[in-house]
KOLTOR-560135 format. One record per residue (C-alpha): z, x, y. Coordinates in steps of 0.05 Angstrom, whole numbers, plus 32768, in hexadecimal, padded with zeros to 4 digits. Layout:
N
ZXY;...
This chain:
333
7FD67F7E7F49;7FB37F957F87;7FDC7F8F7FC5;7FB37FA0800B;7FBD7FD88033;7FA97FC6808A;7F7B7FF580AF;7F987FF380F9;7F9080158131;7F7B801F8181;7F3580158189;7EF88046817C;7F2380758149;7EF980688112;7F11803680EE;7ED3800A80E0;7EB3804A80D0;7EE48062809A;7EE8800D807D;7E9F800D8075;7E9D805D8053;7EDA80348027;7EB27FFC8013;7E7F80187FFE;7EA980317FC1;7EC37FE57FBA;7EC67FD27F6A;7EAA7F8E7F5E;7ED47F4C7F72;7EC17F297F2C;7EEE7F5F7F05;7F307F447F1F;7F507F0C7F28;7F3C7EED7F69;7EE47EDC7F73;7EE07EE07FC1;7EEF7F147FEE;7EF67F0F8042;7EC47F388062;7EF97F67807F;7F177F71803C;7EFC7FB28005;7F107FB37FC9;7F1180027FB6;7F1D801B7F76;7F5180517F6C;7F4280937F5A;7F5480A77F18;7F4180E27EE6;7F7380C27EB0;7F4B80847EA9;7F0780A87EA3;7F2680D77E6D;7F3E809C7E3D;7EFA80787E4C;7ED780B07E28;7F0F80B37DF0;7F0E806D7DE6;7EC1806E7DEF;7EC580347E1A;7E957FF47E31;7EB47FEB7E6D;7EDF80187EA3;7F0B7FEB7ECF;7F3480107F01;7F7780047F26;7F5B7FEB7F74;7F797FE47FB6;7F6D7FB77FE7;7F597FCE802C;7F577FA38066;7F357FB080AA;7F5E7F9680D9;7F497F8A8129;7F577FC3815C;7FA07FC3817D;7F9C7FCD81C9;7FED7FD281F3;80047F9881FC;7FFA7F7881B8;80427F5E81A8;80357F3881E6;7FEA7F1281CD;7FBF7F4D81F8;7F7C7F5181D8;7F787F3D818D;7FC07F448193;7FD57F0D8169;7FA17F01813A;7FB37F528132;7FF87F4A8121;7FEB7F0980F8;7FC17F3580C8;7FE97F6680BE;80237F3D80AC;7FFE7F39806A;7FF47F7A805A;80247F988037;801E7FE48052;7FFF7FFD808B;7FC88035809A;7FCE804D80DE;7F82806F80E9;7F9280A1811B;7F5780CA8145;7F5B81108150;7F208126815E;7EF6812B81A8;7EB5810381B8;7EA080F581F7;7E6A80BF81D8;7EA3809781BE;7ED8808081F4;7F23808781EC;7F42804181FC;7F7C80648229;7F3E809C8246;7F6080D88221;7F6780EE81D1;7FB980EF81C1;7FBD80DE8177;800C80E48184;800980B581C9;7FE380838195;8011807B815D;8047807C8192;8019803981AD;800D8011816F;80578020814E;806F8000819E;804F7FCB818F;805C7FBC814C;80AA7FCE8157;80A17F9C819D;80867F618166;80C57F6D8137;80F67F688168;80D67F218180;80DE7F0A8140;81227F238131;81397F028172;81217EC28168;813A7EC48125;817C7ED9813E;81767E8C816A;816B7E6A812E;819F7E878103;81D97E828136;81E37E39812D;81FB7E4680DC;82167E8C80EF;824E7E6A8129;825E7E3680EF;82747E7980C0;82307E68808B;823A7EAA805F;81F17EBB8053;81E37EAA80A5;82207EDF80B9;81FC7F188085;81BC7F0280A1;81DF7F1180EB;81F47F4F80DF;81B17F6180B9;818D7F4280FE;81BC7F6C8130;81AF7FB4810B;815F7FA08118;816D7F928159;818C7FD88170;815E7FFB8149;811F7FD58161;813F7FD881AC;8145801E81A6;80F38020818C;810D80318146;80E280168114;81057FE180E3;8102800980A5;8124804380C4;8169800980B2;819A801A8078;819A7FDC805E;81CB7FCC8014;81B37F9F7FDE;81CD7F567FF7;81A37F678041;815F7F7B8024;814E7F37800B;81587F19804B;81337F528072;80F07F4A8049;80FC7F068059;80F07F1880A0;80B17F368091;80B07F6780C7;80717FA080DB;80A17FD580D5;80BA7FC68099;807A7FD5807F;806F80248059;803D803D8091;8005807A807B;7FE7809C80B4;7F9D80B280AB;7F7F80E880DE;7F3D80E380ED;7F28812480F3;7EE5811A80F6;7ECB81538121;7F18815F8140;7F2E81AA8147;7F4F81C980FE;7F8581E2812F;7F8E81A48154;7F8C81788117;7FBE81A880FC;7FE981A58133;7FE081508139;8005814B80EB;8039817880F5;80508137812B;803C810180F9;808380D680F4;806A80D280AA;804780DA8070;7FF280E5808A;7FB380FF8067;7F7A81168089;7F3680F6807F;7EF180F8809F;7ECF80B8809A;7E8C80C980BF;7E818104807D;7EAF80D7804D;7EE081118033;7F2B810A802D;7F1B80CB800E;7F3E80C87FC8;7F7580E37FE3;7F7980A8801E;7F7580797FDF;7FA980A17FB1;7FDC809F7FE5;7FD7805A7FFF;7FEA80457FB5;801B80707FB1;803780587FF7;803680137FD5;806F80277FA6;8033801C7F69;8024803E7F2F;7FEF80337EEE;7FF280217EA9;7FB2802B7E71;7F9980077E47;7F5E80207E20;7F3B80137DDE;7EE680097DCD;7EDD7FCC7DF5;7F077FE17E3B;7F2D80147E58;7F507FF37E8D;7F8A800F7EC8;7FC07FD97ED7;7FE67FE57F10;80327FD27F15;806B7FD97F46;8090801C7F31;80C880167F03;80AC7FD87EE5;80C47FC87EA1;80907FB17E69;80937F6B7E69;80927F727EB9;805B7F997EA9;80377F767E7D;80287F3A7EAD;7FF87F657ECE;7FD17F527E95;7FE57F0D7E91;80237EE37EAA;80337ECC7E5C;803E7F127E47;80887F0E7E65;809E7EDD7E3D;80797EE37DF9;808A7F317E08;80A77F4D7DB9;80997F997DBB;80617FCD7DDD;80427FFD7DB8;803B803C7DE6;8024807F7DF4;801F80AD7E25;7FD380BA7E3F;7FD1810A7E33;7FF481097DFE;7FBA80CA7DDA;7F8781037DF0;7FAD81437DD6;7FB5811C7D94;7F6981027D8B;7F8280C17D72;7FA5808A7D6B;7FBF80A47D2E;7FC780EB7D2C;7FF380D17D78;802180A77D4E;802B80E17D0E;8034810A7D47;807180E27D68;804F80CE7DA2;804880897D99;807E80597DAA;809D801D7D9F;80C280037DDA;80E67FC07DED;80F27F977E25;811C7FC57E53;80F87FFF7E4E;80D2801A7E99;809180277E96;8073806A7EA6;803A80807EC9;7FFF80917EA3;801A806F7E62;7FEE804C7E30;800A80057E16;7FF17FD97DEC;80207F957DF3;80387F6D7DB6;803E7F2A7DC8;
């Protein structure tokens, strides 16, 4: 599993500098279930010292990390939701990613003109989020119109959807993100079908290149969500950024290790053993019998599988087992 996080922001905030620096770290696409990659997509390895230690433990010939795809999306301008600039293309590309990385400029540089002729990071965030809200409001209004006929004749799902749309419309018209609205278990599937931009997780990347430290700290205190500070020119803060993006996507890692290879496998948090096995092969879900599981640090502490087993650290788990981040697993099918 490799999910996409789109890098968005106003022009001249450092998006391309960040993307180009990240892609220097890119891994070969041939190691993954896709052979080609678009020029604006970088497959970036997730830093994980556990993987390195397990590979050394097993004296593996290959070490394959978990990865995230970063997508460089065209710069946004005010009015994007109405088609200004590359607005329509910009918004369509965001719909294709799983999460959003908002690049925010905190530094002053007379040689790099800000699109608004002033550096105001919180205003930049407001502009971007407002355009996302307007785009979502347009989706909600159109869906309300198409749902009207079924709603009027009392179709149960249409009635439920109408309630969802009304909640969303109220929030969006008050310039609130869709993610701020509470939904129950029956409503959530209908919300996800709308593929709203402001339902996607957002991580803010504060570009502190040459920024005054006090100014950066002041901005960080007011950012409306999770953030990381990075310097794409000197390539600092990247490991924190990649790890935060991985967590933002609700992902975790389990490992397989042996003489041939040690590999980090990406799964959604809360995955059962059969579902986690599909990261290796889709057949594992149906053919799953059991899993031999040992926590990575317990294995290293023991020095060998045999010793870990004798210490009671290797467990046999069934179909209901919820994988823990850091488990080393051998599936039995």
